[in-house]
C-alpha positions as a LaTeX table, in Angstrom:
\begin{tabular}{lrrr}
\hline
Residue & $x$ (\AA) & $y$ (\AA) & $z$ (\AA) \\
\hline
Val1 & 22.15 & $-6.59$ & 15.94 \\
Arg2 & 19.53 & $-8.11$ & 13.25 \\
Leu3 & 16.98 & $-5.25$ & 14.43 \\
Gln4 & 19.44 & $-2.29$ & 14.03 \\
Leu5 & 20.58 & $-4.13$ & 10.39 \\
Glu6 & 17.10 & $-3.91$ & 9.44 \\
Leu7 & 16.71 & $-0.16$ & 10.47 \\
Leu8 & 19.22 & 0.88 & 8.74 \\
Lys9 & 20.32 & $-1.25$ & 6.33 \\
Pro10 & 17.14 & $-0.21$ & 3.97 \\
Gln11 & 17.28 & 3.19 & 5.01 \\
Leu12 & 20.85 & 3.89 & 4.23 \\
Leu13 & 20.16 & 2.05 & 0.63 \\
Leu14 & 16.86 & 3.96 & $-0.37$ \\
Asp15 & 18.86 & 7.60 & 0.60 \\
Glu16 & 21.72 & 6.23 & $-1.51$ \\
Lys17 & 19.38 & 5.73 & $-4.16$ \\
Gly18 & 17.32 & 8.86 & $-4.14$ \\
Ile19 & 14.23 & 7.76 & $-3.27$ \\
Glu20 & 12.32 & 10.77 & $-1.72$ \\
Ser21 & 8.92 & 9.46 & $-1.37$ \\
Thr22 & 6.58 & 6.32 & $-1.83$ \\
Ile23 & 3.12 & 5.38 & $-3.04$ \\
Val24 & 2.77 & 2.59 & $-0.82$ \\
Met25 & 0.30 & $-0.96$ & $-2.36$ \\
Phe26 & $-1.20$ & $-2.89$ & 0.91 \\
Val27 & $-1.84$ & $-6.11$ & $-1.20$ \\
Gly28 & $-3.02$ & $-9.83$ & $-0.87$ \\
Ala29 & $-0.60$ & $-12.50$ & $-1.98$ \\
Arg30 & $-3.63$ & $-14.91$ & $-2.87$ \\
Ile31 & $-5.31$ & $-13.23$ & $-5.80$ \\
Pro32 & $-4.32$ & $-14.23$ & $-9.14$ \\
Ser33 & $-3.94$ & $-12.50$ & $-12.43$ \\
Pro34 & $-6.86$ & $-12.52$ & $-14.68$ \\
Gln35 & $-5.12$ & $-15.46$ & $-16.91$ \\
Asn36 & $-4.39$ & $-17.71$ & $-14.01$ \\
Lys37 & $-7.48$ & $-17.10$ & $-11.84$ \\
Glu38 & $-8.83$ & $-20.61$ & $-13.10$ \\
Gln39 & $-6.03$ & $-22.00$ & $-9.80$ \\
Ala40 & $-7.40$ & $-19.75$ & $-7.26$ \\
Arg41 & $-8.57$ & $-21.94$ & $-4.29$ \\
Thr42 & $-11.76$ & $-20.18$ & $-4.16$ \\
Gln43 & $-14.53$ & $-18.04$ & $-6.40$ \\
Thr44 & $-14.23$ & $-15.23$ & $-4.76$ \\
Leu45 & $-10.67$ & $-14.88$ & $-5.12$ \\
Ala46 & $-11.11$ & $-15.53$ & $-8.86$ \\
Asp47 & $-13.68$ & $-12.53$ & $-8.88$ \\
Leu48 & $-11.34$ & $-10.36$ & $-7.23$ \\
Ser49 & $-8.70$ & $-11.45$ & $-9.93$ \\
His50 & $-9.79$ & $-8.13$ & $-11.65$ \\
Phe51 & $-7.83$ & $-6.45$ & $-8.87$ \\
Tyr52 & $-4.70$ & $-7.40$ & $-10.58$ \\
Asp53 & $-4.86$ & $-5.83$ & $-13.66$ \\
Glu54 & $-6.04$ & $-2.33$ & $-11.68$ \\
Ala55 & $-2.93$ & $-2.82$ & $-9.67$ \\
Arg56 & $-0.66$ & $-3.08$ & $-12.68$ \\
Glu57 & $-2.41$ & 0.45 & $-13.93$ \\
Phe58 & $-2.39$ & 2.23 & $-10.84$ \\
Ala59 & 1.58 & 1.60 & $-10.70$ \\
Arg60 & 1.98 & 2.38 & $-14.31$ \\
Leu61 & $-0.06$ & 5.26 & $-14.27$ \\
Met62 & 2.03 & 6.81 & $-11.01$ \\
Thr63 & 5.55 & 5.29 & $-12.31$ \\
Leu64 & 4.88 & 7.77 & $-15.22$ \\
Thr65 & 4.20 & 10.62 & $-13.31$ \\
Ser66 & 7.28 & 9.54 & $-11.25$ \\
Leu67 & 9.62 & 9.87 & $-13.86$ \\
Glu68 & 8.16 & 13.48 & $-15.02$ \\
Thr69 & 9.46 & 14.55 & $-11.49$ \\
Val70 & 12.80 & 15.87 & $-10.60$ \\
Gly71 & 14.24 & 13.02 & $-8.28$ \\
Gln72 & 12.62 & 9.87 & $-6.94$ \\
His73 & 9.59 & 11.08 & $-5.55$ \\
Asn74 & 6.16 & 8.66 & $-5.37$ \\
Val75 & 8.35 & 5.42 & $-6.56$ \\
Ile76 & 5.97 & 2.47 & $-6.01$ \\
Val77 & 6.47 & 0.27 & $-2.64$ \\
Thr78 & 5.31 & $-3.05$ & $-2.31$ \\
Gly79 & 5.74 & $-6.43$ & 0.11 \\
Gly80 & 7.68 & $-7.82$ & $-3.30$ \\
Gly81 & 5.84 & $-11.08$ & $-3.47$ \\
Pro82 & 2.62 & $-12.63$ & $-5.58$ \\
Gly83 & $-0.17$ & $-12.11$ & $-6.41$ \\
Val84 & $-1.43$ & $-8.32$ & $-6.65$ \\
Met85 & 2.14 & $-7.42$ & $-4.86$ \\
Glu86 & 3.69 & $-8.91$ & $-8.41$ \\
Ala87 & 1.20 & $-6.42$ & $-9.89$ \\
Gly88 & 2.11 & $-3.58$ & $-8.55$ \\
Asn89 & 5.98 & $-3.98$ & $-9.44$ \\
Leu90 & 5.19 & $-5.33$ & $-12.84$ \\
Gly91 & 3.20 & $-1.78$ & $-13.45$ \\
Ala92 & 6.02 & $-0.13$ & $-12.67$ \\
Ser93 & 8.41 & $-1.96$ & $-15.15$ \\
Asp94 & 6.07 & $-1.43$ & $-17.50$ \\
Ala95 & 6.15 & 2.84 & $-16.88$ \\
Gly96 & 10.53 & 1.49 & $-17.39$ \\
Gly97 & 10.53 & 2.90 & $-13.28$ \\
His98 & 12.25 & 1.70 & $-10.29$ \\
Ser99 & 9.99 & 0.17 & $-7.61$ \\
Ile100 & 11.06 & $-1.50$ & $-3.93$ \\
Gly101 & 10.05 & $-4.70$ & $-2.94$ \\
Leu102 & 9.52 & $-4.92$ & 1.41 \\
Gly103 & 9.42 & $-8.97$ & 1.42 \\
Ile104 & 9.20 & $-10.72$ & 4.70 \\
Val105 & 10.84 & $-14.05$ & 5.93 \\
Leu106 & 8.21 & $-16.79$ & 6.56 \\
Pro107 & 7.91 & $-20.38$ & 6.33 \\
His108 & 5.49 & $-20.39$ & 3.12 \\
Glu109 & 6.66 & $-16.96$ & 1.71 \\
Gln110 & 7.88 & $-17.30$ & $-1.91$ \\
Ala111 & 11.25 & $-15.32$ & $-3.48$ \\
Pro112 & 10.76 & $-11.90$ & $-4.36$ \\
Asn113 & 8.60 & $-11.38$ & $-7.71$ \\
Leu114 & 10.55 & $-10.94$ & $-10.59$ \\
Tyr115 & 9.29 & $-7.11$ & $-11.48$ \\
Val116 & 10.98 & $-5.71$ & $-8.42$ \\
Thr117 & 14.04 & $-3.17$ & $-9.05$ \\
Pro118 & 16.89 & $-5.76$ & $-7.85$ \\
Asp119 & 19.07 & $-2.87$ & $-5.80$ \\
Leu120 & 15.75 & $-2.24$ & $-3.89$ \\
Ser121 & 14.26 & $-5.63$ & $-2.87$ \\
Phe122 & 14.81 & $-6.12$ & 0.76 \\
Asn123 & 13.90 & $-8.94$ & 3.16 \\
Phe124 & 12.79 & $-8.51$ & 6.79 \\
His125 & 12.48 & $-10.71$ & 9.68 \\
Tyr126 & 10.13 & $-8.54$ & 11.65 \\
Phe127 & 7.14 & $-7.59$ & 10.60 \\
Ala128 & 7.15 & $-4.15$ & 12.74 \\
Val129 & 10.10 & $-2.58$ & 10.85 \\
Arg130 & 9.01 & $-3.40$ & 7.67 \\
Lys131 & 5.85 & $-1.59$ & 8.21 \\
Met132 & 8.08 & 1.28 & 9.06 \\
His133 & 9.85 & 1.37 & 6.17 \\
Phe134 & 6.45 & 1.16 & 4.12 \\
Leu135 & 5.13 & 4.05 & 5.88 \\
Met136 & 8.33 & 6.04 & 6.23 \\
Arg137 & 8.00 & 8.14 & 3.07 \\
Ala138 & 4.61 & 7.56 & 2.17 \\
Arg139 & 2.66 & 10.22 & $-0.01$ \\
Ala140 & $-0.03$ & 7.88 & $-0.58$ \\
Ile141 & $-1.60$ & 4.24 & 0.79 \\
Thr142 & $-3.85$ & 2.20 & $-1.31$ \\
Val143 & $-5.02$ & $-1.13$ & $-0.03$ \\
Phe144 & $-6.61$ & $-3.69$ & $-2.28$ \\
Pro145 & $-8.42$ & $-6.95$ & $-1.16$ \\
Gly146 & $-6.46$ & $-9.61$ & 1.66 \\
Gly147 & $-6.14$ & $-11.37$ & 4.55 \\
Phe148 & $-4.89$ & $-11.05$ & 8.00 \\
Gly149 & $-1.23$ & $-9.41$ & 6.55 \\
Thr150 & $-3.29$ & $-6.73$ & 5.03 \\
Leu151 & $-5.71$ & $-5.81$ & 7.21 \\
Asp152 & $-2.82$ & $-5.24$ & 9.71 \\
Glu153 & $-1.00$ & $-2.79$ & 7.57 \\
Leu154 & $-4.32$ & $-1.34$ & 6.82 \\
Phe155 & $-5.54$ & $-0.62$ & 10.47 \\
Glu156 & $-1.89$ & 0.00 & 11.86 \\
Ser157 & $-1.82$ & 2.62 & 9.28 \\
Leu158 & $-5.10$ & 4.12 & 9.82 \\
Thr159 & $-4.36$ & 4.39 & 13.31 \\
Leu160 & $-0.76$ & 6.37 & 13.20 \\
Ile161 & $-2.97$ & 8.66 & 11.12 \\
Gln162 & $-6.08$ & 9.12 & 13.01 \\
Thr163 & $-3.69$ & 9.71 & 16.28 \\
Gly164 & $-1.37$ & 11.90 & 14.68 \\
Arg165 & 1.97 & 9.81 & 14.33 \\
Met166 & 1.46 & 10.07 & 10.55 \\
Glu167 & 0.63 & 13.19 & 8.66 \\
Arg168 & $-2.45$ & 11.94 & 6.69 \\
Val169 & $-2.25$ & 10.95 & 3.05 \\
Pro170 & $-4.45$ & 10.00 & 0.36 \\
Phe171 & $-5.23$ & 6.58 & 1.96 \\
Ile172 & $-7.35$ & 4.36 & $-0.87$ \\
Leu173 & $-9.56$ & 0.95 & $-0.70$ \\
Phe174 & $-9.46$ & $-0.78$ & $-3.42$ \\
Gly175 & $-13.20$ & $-2.61$ & $-4.04$ \\
Arg176 & $-16.10$ & $-1.35$ & $-2.12$ \\
Ala177 & $-18.27$ & $-4.07$ & $-1.78$ \\
Phe178 & $-14.97$ & $-6.45$ & $-0.62$ \\
Trp179 & $-14.44$ & $-3.79$ & 2.63 \\
Glu180 & $-17.73$ & $-3.29$ & 2.94 \\
Lys181 & $-18.26$ & $-7.02$ & 3.47 \\
Ile182 & $-16.02$ & $-8.20$ & 6.14 \\
Ile183 & $-15.21$ & $-4.75$ & 7.83 \\
Asn184 & $-18.62$ & $-2.73$ & 9.58 \\
Trp185 & $-17.00$ & 0.88 & 9.37 \\
Glu186 & $-20.58$ & 2.38 & 10.21 \\
Ala187 & $-20.57$ & 0.13 & 12.95 \\
Leu188 & $-17.39$ & 0.83 & 14.63 \\
Ala189 & $-18.49$ & 4.93 & 14.15 \\
Asp190 & $-22.25$ & 4.05 & 15.98 \\
Ala191 & $-20.70$ & 2.43 & 18.65 \\
Gly192 & $-18.80$ & 5.55 & 19.39 \\
Thr193 & $-15.80$ & 3.62 & 19.36 \\
Ile194 & $-14.10$ & 5.94 & 16.25 \\
Ser195 & $-15.35$ & 9.39 & 15.73 \\
Asp196 & $-17.60$ & 9.92 & 12.70 \\
Gln197 & $-14.54$ & 11.74 & 11.38 \\
Asp198 & $-12.51$ & 8.78 & 10.89 \\
Leu199 & $-14.44$ & 7.95 & 8.47 \\
Asp200 & $-13.00$ & 10.22 & 5.98 \\
Leu201 & $-10.10$ & 9.37 & 6.54 \\
Phe202 & $-10.23$ & 6.97 & 4.03 \\
Arg203 & $-12.08$ & 6.50 & 0.39 \\
Phe204 & $-13.17$ & 4.10 & $-2.02$ \\
Val205 & $-12.42$ & 3.16 & $-5.83$ \\
Glu206 & $-12.90$ & 0.81 & $-8.20$ \\
Thr207 & $-10.55$ & 1.34 & $-10.69$ \\
Ala208 & $-6.86$ & 2.53 & $-11.41$ \\
Gln209 & $-7.89$ & 6.11 & $-12.77$ \\
Glu210 & $-9.91$ & 7.03 & $-9.63$ \\
Ala211 & $-7.02$ & 6.36 & $-7.20$ \\
Val212 & $-4.91$ & 8.72 & $-9.50$ \\
Glu213 & $-7.33$ & 11.08 & $-9.65$ \\
Ile214 & $-7.53$ & 11.60 & $-5.85$ \\
Ile215 & $-3.80$ & 11.36 & $-5.33$ \\
Asp216 & $-3.65$ & 13.84 & $-7.88$ \\
Asn217 & $-6.13$ & 16.42 & $-6.84$ \\
Trp218 & $-4.86$ & 15.89 & $-3.02$ \\
Glu219 & $-4.88$ & 18.61 & $-0.82$ \\
Pro220 & $-3.05$ & 18.69 & 2.00 \\
Ala221 & $-5.09$ & 18.45 & 5.38 \\
Pro222 & $-4.70$ & 21.52 & 8.30 \\
Ala223 & $-2.31$ & 21.28 & 10.38 \\
Arg224 & $-3.66$ & 18.88 & 13.57 \\
Gly225 & $-4.13$ & 22.35 & 16.23 \\
Ala226 & $-6.93$ & 23.32 & 13.30 \\
Leu227 & $-8.84$ & 20.08 & 13.84 \\
Pro228 & $-11.52$ & 19.80 & 16.11 \\
Asp229 & $-10.46$ & 17.34 & 18.91 \\
Arg230 & $-11.59$ & 13.69 & 18.11 \\
Asp231 & $-12.20$ & 11.03 & 20.46 \\
Leu232 & $-9.44$ & 8.25 & 18.93 \\
\hline
\end{tabular}
């Protein structure tokens, strides 16, 4: 019964609010704002704190564009928690728009941050259902430095696009140095466990403006039948 409720309730409420498409922000909860970087547990987290400001600015710019459209398109959606998640919801609030928070019930998880639009804040027990709602309306996916949860979201989303279970959308990773340090993308292609073309499914950026330009200039990929066969 709980699983059915988690499937249907967010769907019905988002439909009621007229949310037609979203901009997904997968981010880590432990990266502090630059103002609080002295409280970071490690020097690396402190060094990554500038992505808080980039996430806030990205969400602000995308929300400004969203407000110019007819209907509720490209609404920011985050995990609704602290860290860079908070920055995404704060940026949408800065622009005077709405944002969605898809939280998860965990023993150590904090309450939703203060900047999620209250009637667009949801709490899930099931990671799988939560990820489904993240991606159902996604028109772009952005991924900021994070831990196991962020990696899980990154790879599941890439797999859905790679296998054709989800339409290709702009897939943007903030912080090339971080991602290339923890994931040897080229080694996967060299080993043949992914194809060379799979490395084209995502782009690296450093700033909010770079990400916005990729989304603004995005051209839909050709139909899957028009693409050459690829090894999964």
